[in-house]
C-alpha positions as CSV (number, residue, x, y, z in Angstrom):
1,M,143.1,94.1,143.9
2,K,142.9,92.4,140.7
3,A,144.2,93.7,137.2
4,V,142.6,92.6,133.9
5,I,145.0,92.2,131.2
6,L,143.6,92.4,127.7
7,A,145.9,90.1,125.4
8,A,143.5,88.7,122.9
9,G,144.7,90.4,119.9
10,L,146.3,88.6,116.8
11,G,149.0,91.0,116.5
12,T,148.5,91.1,112.6
13,R,150.3,94.4,111.9
14,M,153.4,93.2,113.6
15,G,153.8,90.6,110.8
16,K,156.1,87.5,111.4
17,L,157.2,88.8,114.7
18,S,154.0,88.0,116.3
19,E,153.0,84.9,114.3
20,K,154.1,82.7,117.1
21,T,154.7,85.2,120.0
22,P,152.1,87.5,121.4
23,K,152.9,91.1,121.3
24,G,152.9,91.3,125.3
25,L,155.5,88.6,125.2
26,I,158.0,90.1,122.8
27,K,161.1,90.8,124.7
28,V,162.5,94.5,124.7
29,A,165.9,94.8,126.6
30,G,165.8,91.3,127.5
31,R,162.5,91.4,129.1
32,E,158.9,90.7,127.9
33,I,156.8,93.8,127.7
34,L,154.0,92.4,130.0
35,Y,156.6,91.2,132.6
36,R,157.5,94.9,133.5
37,T,153.9,96.0,133.7
38,M,153.0,93.0,135.9
39,K,155.9,93.6,138.2
40,I,154.8,97.1,138.8
41,L,151.3,96.2,139.3
42,K,152.5,93.4,142.0
43,G,154.7,95.9,143.7
44,E,151.5,98.3,143.9
45,G,149.7,95.5,145.7
46,I,147.7,93.8,142.6
47,D,147.5,90.3,144.0
48,E,145.7,88.4,141.0
49,F,146.0,88.8,137.1
50,V,142.9,88.1,134.9
51,V,144.5,87.4,131.5
52,V,142.4,87.4,128.6
53,T,144.0,85.9,125.3
54,N,143.0,84.0,122.3
55,P,143.2,80.0,121.8
56,L,146.6,80.7,119.6
57,Y,148.5,82.1,122.4
58,K,147.0,80.2,125.3
59,E,149.8,78.0,126.1
60,K,152.5,81.0,125.5
61,F,150.8,82.8,128.2
62,E,150.2,80.1,130.6
63,E,153.9,79.0,130.3
64,F,154.8,82.8,131.0
65,L,152.7,83.3,134.0
66,R,153.6,79.9,135.7
67,K,157.4,80.7,135.1
68,N,157.1,83.9,136.7
69,N,155.1,82.7,139.5
70,F,152.0,85.2,139.1
71,R,148.7,84.4,140.7
72,Y,146.2,84.3,137.6
73,Q,143.0,83.1,136.0
74,L,143.4,82.7,132.0
75,V,140.2,83.4,130.1
76,I,140.0,82.6,126.3
77,N,138.5,84.8,123.7
78,D,137.5,82.5,121.0
79,S,136.4,85.5,118.9
80,P,139.5,88.1,119.1
81,K,138.2,90.2,116.2
82,K,135.4,91.3,118.5
83,G,137.8,93.5,120.2
84,N,138.9,94.8,123.6
85,G,135.4,95.6,124.8
86,Y,134.5,91.9,124.4
87,S,137.5,90.6,125.9
88,L,137.0,92.9,128.8
89,Y,133.1,91.6,128.9
90,L,134.6,88.0,129.3
91,A,136.6,88.8,132.4
92,R,133.5,90.0,134.1
93,P,132.8,86.9,136.1
94,Y,136.3,87.1,137.4
95,V,136.1,90.5,139.2
96,S,133.6,91.8,141.7
97,E,135.4,94.6,143.1
98,R,137.7,97.7,142.1
99,F,140.2,96.3,139.5
100,V,142.5,97.8,136.8
101,V,142.7,97.2,133.2
102,V,145.9,97.2,131.3
103,M,147.0,96.3,127.6
104,S,149.6,93.5,127.3
105,D,151.5,95.2,124.7
106,H,151.5,98.9,126.2
107,V,154.4,100.2,128.1
108,Y,153.3,102.3,131.0
109,E,155.4,104.6,133.0
110,E,155.6,103.3,136.6
111,T,154.3,106.7,137.9
112,F,151.1,106.7,135.8
113,I,150.4,103.0,137.3
114,R,150.9,104.4,140.7
115,E,148.8,107.5,140.2
116,A,146.0,105.7,138.5
117,L,145.7,103.3,141.2
118,K,145.2,105.8,143.7
119,G,142.3,107.1,141.6
120,K,144.1,109.9,139.8
121,G,144.1,108.7,136.5
122,L,141.3,107.6,134.0
123,V,139.5,105.2,136.3
124,V,136.3,103.2,135.3
125,D,134.7,100.9,137.7
126,R,132.5,97.7,137.3
127,E,129.4,99.9,137.2
128,G,130.6,101.8,134.4
129,C,131.1,105.1,136.4
130,M,134.1,107.1,135.1
131,Y,136.4,109.8,136.8
132,R,138.2,111.9,134.5
133,P,140.0,114.7,136.1
134,S,141.5,116.0,132.8
135,W,142.5,114.6,129.5
136,R,146.0,116.2,130.0
137,E,146.6,113.8,132.9
138,T,145.7,110.6,130.8
139,G,147.4,111.1,127.5
140,K,149.5,113.5,125.3
141,V,149.7,114.0,121.6
142,C,152.5,116.0,120.0
143,Q,151.9,117.1,116.5
144,H,154.9,117.7,114.2
145,N,154.5,118.9,110.3
146,E,150.7,117.9,110.3
147,R,151.5,114.4,111.9
């Protein structure tokens, strides 16, 4: 199975931190955010990664993927302002069966990934069919003082 990794954003809200480094490659506790996600996915049977990024970060992602011996296809989104939907659309030619989509800069609980891959989380397939057992299973929001 493949994983599509959406990583085409410019990270403008991160300011200088993401001027030269994509958000997913920023290190937390000594490792890139994306490394952890990819290692978990690889351990769960994902054998190839389709990484969609922008021209500015192409070389950074290529270096990261090669250095860590991930099997990958790199897709360039020349119009990152079109958003994640467009990035996913660009990945279309590289997936033909069931696949998983993750964001390069999100930290996922290992249990969530494992359950989602079993089809127990929010799952969307290539034809756009959606399985959503309960919104409680896919995300939680805690409100405190109207925030």
